[in-house]
SERO-4910 file (N, C-alpha, C, O; in steps of 0.05 Angstrom, whole numbers):
BEGIN
 pado doro    nc1    nc2    nc3   cac1   cac2   cac3    cc1    cc2    cc3    oc1    oc2    oc3
  Met    A   -899    677   1336   -882    668   1356   -897    648   1374   -921    652   1378
  Pro    A   -884    627   1383   -898    609   1401   -902    621   1428   -886    637   1437
  Ala    A   -924    614   1440   -931    625   1467   -947    604   1482   -956    584   1471
  Tyr    A   -951    609   1507   -967    591   1524   -986    608   1540   -980    629   1550
  Asp    A  -1011    597   1543  -1030    611   1561  -1024    604   1590  -1006    588   1595
  Glu    A  -1039    615   1608  -1034    610   1637  -1037    581   1645  -1028    574   1667
  Asp    A  -1050    565   1628  -1053    536   1634  -1032    519   1620  -1032    495   1622
  Gly    A  -1013    532   1607   -991    518   1593   -998    507   1566   -984    491   1555
  Val    A  -1021    517   1555  -1030    508   1528  -1015    525   1507  -1016    550   1508
  Arg    A  -1002    512   1488   -987    526   1468  -1005    541   1448  -1025    530   1440
  Lys    A   -998    566   1442  -1012    582   1423   -992    594   1403   -968    595   1410
  Gln    A  -1001    601   1380   -984    614   1360   -994    643   1358  -1017    648   1350
  Ile    A   -977    662   1363   -985    690   1363   -968    705   1342   -944    701   1339
  Arg    A   -982    723   1327   -969    740   1308   -978    769   1314  -1001    776   1313
  Phe    A   -958    786   1320   -963    814   1325   -938    830   1321   -916    819   1319
  Arg    A   -941    856   1319   -919    875   1316   -918    894   1339   -939    903   1348
  Ser    A   -894    901   1347   -891    921   1368   -893    948   1356   -883    953   1333
  Lys    A   -906    967   1370   -908    994   1359   -889   1013   1373   -891   1038   1370
  Lys    A   -869   1003   1387   -850   1020   1400   -833   1034   1379   -825   1022   1360
  Gln    A   -828   1060   1383   -816   1076   1362   -786   1079   1364   -772   1076   1343
  Ser    A   -775   1084   1387   -747   1091   1389   -730   1066   1395   -740   1046   1405
  Asn    A   -704   1067   1388   -686   1044   1391   -683   1035   1420   -680   1012   1425
  Asp    A   -685   1054   1439   -682   1046   1467   -706   1031   1477   -706   1022   1500
  Gln    A   -727   1030   1462   -752   1016   1470   -755    989   1455   -776    977   1457
  Lys    A   -734    980   1441   -736    954   1428   -740    932   1448   -730    933   1470
  Leu    A   -755    912   1440   -759    888   1457   -734    872   1458   -720    868   1438
  Asn    A   -728    862   1482   -705    844   1486   -713    817   1474   -734    806   1480
  Glu    A   -695    805   1457   -701    780   1444   -706    758   1464   -721    739   1459
  Lys    A   -693    759   1488   -696    738   1507   -716    745   1529   -717    732   1550
  Ala    A   -732    765   1525   -751    774   1545   -775    756   1545   -782    743   1525
  Phe    A   -788    755   1568   -814    742   1570   -835    763   1568   -833    784   1582
  Leu    A   -855    759   1552   -877    778   1548   -903    767   1559   -909    743   1555
  Cys    A   -917    783   1573   -944    777   1581   -962    791   1560   -962    816   1559
  Ile    A   -976    776   1545   -992    787   1523  -1021    784   1530  -1031    763   1536
  Tyr    A  -1035    807   1528  -1064    808   1534  -1079    807   1508  -1075    823   1490
  Val    A  -1097    787   1506  -1112    784   1481  -1142    785   1486  -1151    779   1508
  Asp    A  -1157    792   1466  -1186    792   1467  -1194    771   1446  -1196    777   1422
  Gln    A  -1199    747   1455  -1204    725   1437  -1230    711   1445  -1233    702   1468
  Glu    A  -1249    711   1427  -1275    699   1433  -1273    669   1437  -1285    658   1455
  Asn    A  -1259    655   1419  -1256    626   1421  -1230    619   1435  -1209    619   1423
  Lys    A  -1232    612   1461  -1208    606   1477  -1195    580   1468  -1171    576   1475
  Asp    A  -1208    563   1453  -1197    538   1444  -1180    541   1419  -1166    523   1411
  Lys    A  -1182    564   1406  -1167    570   1382  -1137    572   1388  -1130    585   1408
  Asn    A  -1120    559   1373  -1091    559   1378  -1076    582   1364  -1053    587   1371
  Ala    A  -1088    595   1345  -1075    617   1332  -1087    643   1341  -1112    646   1342
  Ile    A  -1070    662   1347  -1080    689   1356  -1069    709   1336  -1045    712   1332
  Ser    A  -1087    725   1324  -1079    745   1305  -1072    771   1318  -1077    775   1342
  Ser    A  -1059    788   1303  -1050    814   1313  -1074    831   1323  -1071    847   1341
  Ile    A  -1097    828   1311  -1120    845   1319  -1131    836   1346  -1145    851   1360
  Glu    A  -1125    811   1354  -1134    801   1380  -1114    809   1403  -1122    807   1427
  Val    A  -1090    818   1396  -1071    827   1416  -1078    855   1424  -1077    873   1407
  Lys    A  -1084    859   1449  -1093    886   1459  -1070    901   1472  -1068    925   1469
  Ser    A  -1052    887   1486  -1028    900   1497  -1009    878   1506  -1015    854   1506
  Tyr    A   -985    887   1514   -965    868   1524   -947    883   1543   -945    907   1543
  Glu    A   -933    867   1559   -912    879   1577   -890    858   1581   -896    834   1581
  Glu    A   -866    868   1584   -844    850   1590   -845    843   1620   -850    860   1637
  Ile    A   -842    817   1626   -843    808   1654   -818    792   1660   -804    783   1642
  Gln    A   -813    788   1685   -790    773   1694   -797    743   1695   -820    735   1697
  Lys    A   -777    727   1693   -780    698   1694   -796    689   1719   -812    671   1717
  Ala    A   -790    702   1741   -803    695   1766   -834    700   1765   -848    688   1781
  Asp    A   -843    717   1748   -871    724   1746   -887    706   1727   -911    710   1724
  Leu    A   -874    687   1714   -888    669   1696   -906    650   1712   -898    642   1734
  Pro    A   -929    644   1701   -946    623   1714   -930    597   1716   -914    591   1698
  Leu    A   -935    581   1736   -920    556   1740   -921    538   1716   -900    527   1709
  Lys    A   -944    534   1704   -945    516   1680   -930    527   1657   -920    511   1640
  Val    A   -927    553   1655   -911    565   1633   -881    561   1639   -865    555   1621
  Lys    A   -873    565   1664   -845    560   1672   -837    532   1665   -814    528   1656
  Glu    A   -854    513   1669   -848    485   1662   -842    482   1633   -825    466   1625
  Lys    A   -857    496   1616   -853    494   1587   -826    505   1578   -814    495   1559
  Phe    A   -817    526   1592   -791    539   1585   -768    529   1603   -746    539   1600
  Asn    A   -774    509   1620   -754    500   1639   -742    524   1654   -718    525   1659
  Ala    A   -759    543   1661   -750    568   1675   -758    566   1704   -781    572   1711
  Lys    A   -740    559   1721   -746    555   1749   -736    578   1766   -740    578   1791
***
């Protein structure tokens, strides 16, 4: 899935959610804050082993440069 770091730099992330029950499915239109452990910050692809956790956040909580990418004001 396409993503942006806090500076608005596009990244490509591949990961799977481990939520088990149907009431815990991710909303398709949700914004996710994804925490990664990546040694090379200049790398544009982030693998599933580099994703440490994630959380759904509100549009208002997006960094300004990311809001600009999504036209989310």
